[in-house]
C-alpha positions in Angstrom: 95.7 142.5 115.1 97.5 142.4 111.5 100.4 141.3 111.0 102.5 143.8 108.6 104.3 141.7 105.9 107.7 142.6 105.4 107.3 143.1 101.6 103.5 144.2 101.5 101.3 142.1 99.2 98.3 143.5 97.4 98.0 139.7 95.8 97.0 138.3 99.4 93.2 138.5 99.3 93.3 136.1 96.6 92.4 132.8 96.8 89.9 130.2 98.8 89.5 131.2 102.1 86.5 128.7 104.8 86.2 127.9 108.3 87.0 124.5 109.4 84.3 124.9 112.0 81.8 125.4 108.9 83.2 123.7 106.5 80.7 122.9 103.4 80.2 126.6 103.0 83.4 129.1 102.2 84.6 131.8 99.9 86.3 133.0 96.6 88.1 135.9 96.7 90.3 138.0 94.4 91.8 141.3 93.6 91.5 142.5 90.1 93.6 145.6 90.8 94.4 148.0 93.7 90.9 149.3 93.4 88.9 146.2 93.0 88.2 142.6 94.1 85.4 140.0 93.1 84.5 137.9 95.6 82.1 134.8 96.2 80.3 132.8 99.1 78.7 129.0 98.7 76.6 128.2 101.3 73.0 127.9 102.1 69.6 130.0 102.7 67.9 129.5 105.7 65.8 126.4 103.9 68.9 124.7 103.1 68.5 125.3 99.6 72.3 126.2 98.0 73.0 129.7 97.9 75.8 131.9 96.3 76.7 135.3 96.2 79.2 137.4 94.0 80.1 140.5 95.6 82.4 143.7 94.2 84.3 146.1 96.5 86.3 149.1 95.5 88.8 148.6 98.7 91.0 149.8 99.8 93.0 146.0 100.3 95.1 146.9 103.4 95.6 144.2 105.6 93.4 145.4 109.1 91.3 147.5 106.8 87.7 145.8 106.2 87.2 145.6 102.6 83.2 145.8 102.1 81.6 143.5 99.0 78.5 144.6 98.1 76.8 141.3 97.4 74.1 140.0 95.1 72.2 136.7 94.3 70.7 135.4 91.1 67.4 134.1 89.8 65.7 133.3 86.9 68.2 130.5 85.7 67.9 127.1 84.8 70.6 124.4 83.7 69.2 122.7 80.5 67.0 125.9 79.5 69.2 129.0 80.1 68.5 132.3 78.9 70.1 135.5 80.0 67.3 137.8 79.5 65.8 135.6 82.5 68.2 136.2 84.9 67.5 139.1 87.6 70.5 139.9 90.3 68.9 140.8 93.7 70.9 142.6 96.0 71.4 140.6 99.2 73.2 142.7 101.2 77.0 142.8 102.7 79.8 140.6 103.2 83.1 142.5 104.9 86.6 141.1 104.8 89.1 141.9 107.2 92.4 140.0 106.4 94.8 139.5 109.6 98.0 138.0 107.7 98.5 136.0 105.0 96.3 133.1 105.9 93.8 134.7 108.4 90.8 137.1 108.0 87.5 137.4 109.2 84.3 137.9 107.2 81.1 139.2 108.3 78.0 138.8 106.7 75.1 141.4 107.2 72.2 140.6 104.3 68.9 139.1 103.5 69.4 135.8 105.1 71.0 137.3 108.6 74.3 137.8 109.6 77.0 135.8 111.1 80.6 136.5 111.5 83.0 133.1 110.2 86.9 133.6 111.2 88.8 131.9 108.1 91.6 130.3 107.4 93.4 130.3 103.7 92.1 127.0 102.5 95.3 126.8 100.0 98.2 129.3 98.6 97.8 131.0 95.4 100.4 130.1 92.8 102.4 132.9 91.7 101.7 135.1 94.9 104.1 136.1 97.5 101.7 134.7 100.4 102.5 131.7 98.6 105.4 128.8 98.2 105.3 129.2 94.8 106.0 132.9 94.1 107.8 132.3 90.7 104.8 133.5 88.0 104.2 131.6 85.4 101.9 132.4 82.6 98.9 129.4 83.3 99.1 131.3 87.0 97.1 133.7 85.1 93.9 131.4 85.2 93.1 132.5 88.5 90.2 134.6 88.4 86.4 134.7 87.1 85.3 132.9 83.9 82.2 133.5 81.6 80.2 132.4 78.5 79.0 135.4 77.2 75.9 133.8 76.1 75.2 132.3 79.0 75.8 135.5 81.3 74.1 134.8 85.1 76.2 132.1 85.2 80.2 131.2 85.3 83.1 129.9 87.0 85.8 131.1 89.2 89.3 129.2 89.0 92.0 129.1 92.2 95.3 127.5 90.7 97.3 126.5 94.1 100.5 125.2 92.7 102.0 123.6 89.2 100.0 120.5 89.8 97.1 121.5 91.9 93.8 123.7 91.9 90.3 124.7 92.5 87.3 125.5 90.4 84.2 126.4 91.5 80.7 126.2 89.4 78.1 128.8 89.8 75.0 128.8 88.1 71.4 126.9 89.1 70.0 123.4 88.8 67.3 122.1 86.6 64.5 123.5 89.1 65.9 127.0 88.7 67.5 126.7 92.0 71.1 127.8 93.1 73.9 125.1 92.1 77.3 125.4 93.3 79.8 123.0 92.6 83.7 122.3 93.7 86.1 120.5 92.0 90.1 120.0 92.3 92.4 119.0 89.9 96.0 117.2 91.1 97.5 117.7 87.5 100.0 119.3 85.7 99.0 121.0 82.4 99.7 123.3 79.9 97.8 125.7 77.5 95.9 123.4 75.0 95.5 120.7 77.4 92.4 119.5 78.8 91.2 118.7 82.4 88.8 116.3 83.7 87.8 117.3 87.1 84.9 115.3 89.4 82.8 118.3 90.8 80.7 117.9 93.5 77.7 119.2 95.3 77.0 119.2 98.8 74.0 119.8 101.0 73.1 119.8 104.8 74.0 123.5 106.1 71.8 126.1 106.5 72.8 129.9 106.5 72.8 130.5 110.1 74.1 126.6 111.1 76.7 125.0 109.0 77.9 121.7 110.9 80.7 120.3 109.1 79.8 116.5 110.4 75.7 116.9 108.7 77.2 118.2 105.7 77.0 115.7 102.5 79.4 115.9 99.9 78.0 114.0 96.6 79.2 113.1 93.3 77.7 115.6 90.9 79.4 115.2 87.9 82.5 115.9 85.8 83.7 119.1 84.4 85.8 119.0 81.0 87.8 122.0 81.3 90.8 123.9 78.9 92.7 126.9 78.1 93.5 128.2 75.1 95.5 130.7 76.6 95.2 133.3 79.7 91.9 134.9 77.9 90.0 132.3 76.4 89.1 128.7 77.3 86.3 125.8 77.2 84.2 123.7 79.5 82.0 121.1 79.2 79.6 120.3 82.4 78.1 116.6 82.7 75.8 115.2 85.8 73.1 115.0 87.2 71.1 118.0 85.9 72.4 117.7 82.5 75.1 119.3 80.1 76.1 122.4 79.3 79.4 123.3 77.2 80.7 126.8 77.4 83.2 129.1 74.9 84.9 131.1 78.0 86.4 134.4 78.3 88.2 135.5 81.4 85.6 138.2 82.9 88.1 139.5 85.7 91.8 138.1 86.4 94.0 138.5 89.4 96.7 141.0 90.4 100.0 140.5 90.0 99.0 137.1 87.9 99.0 138.8 84.5 99.6 136.9 81.4 103.2 136.9 79.8 103.0 134.2 76.9 100.6 131.5 75.8 104.3 129.8 74.8 105.5 129.4 78.6 
């Protein structure tokens, strides 16, 4: 049963979600506006290879009302030889997000690799939203959302700013074998537009779509991400690790509702 908030929060979907029982896979979701949300799943396929999905939902986004995300995965990329024209986007199926309160939801997945239901909790709050402990909005909160380099469309980053001195970044792309690659990293320092953030990026293995035992998931250091934002809509990144080196001129592909930019100088 949904817990109706005293003050409705249309941004409450935004953030990182996971189940403690299957730590090693999870979701990043953000509401772009009142009628559009973007969702990412990072986990594994049936053979234990990494799998990431991106889904779009047109709502409605109300607590207790299922939001259906039409999900796709990508093939044809490579870390060092990335050609956007070679990337194919394949329909995978759906995942359905039903939110019960600020920090509790259910996600039902049904697609090419099977079906499962995951009871998820919010991994961390989202800076600037009513469901967070940091509702006061600052300009840099606007980085929460989806980022990409137009020259290498078919891969990109999802950023989740948790607080003034903490956030999570996800990379969705391909390794040098052409397999799906997703990486996660956490920053733990305050920054302003124009600053450089250095983040250790981890890769995970040891799960399958149907079974993720958090005790068996292996997290290994993949390399580092250097990340910076010039303003709310532009940034840059450099990934350097096991699969090679990539540099990105980043553009905000989709921001988050309620976290629009005010001034790059704030």
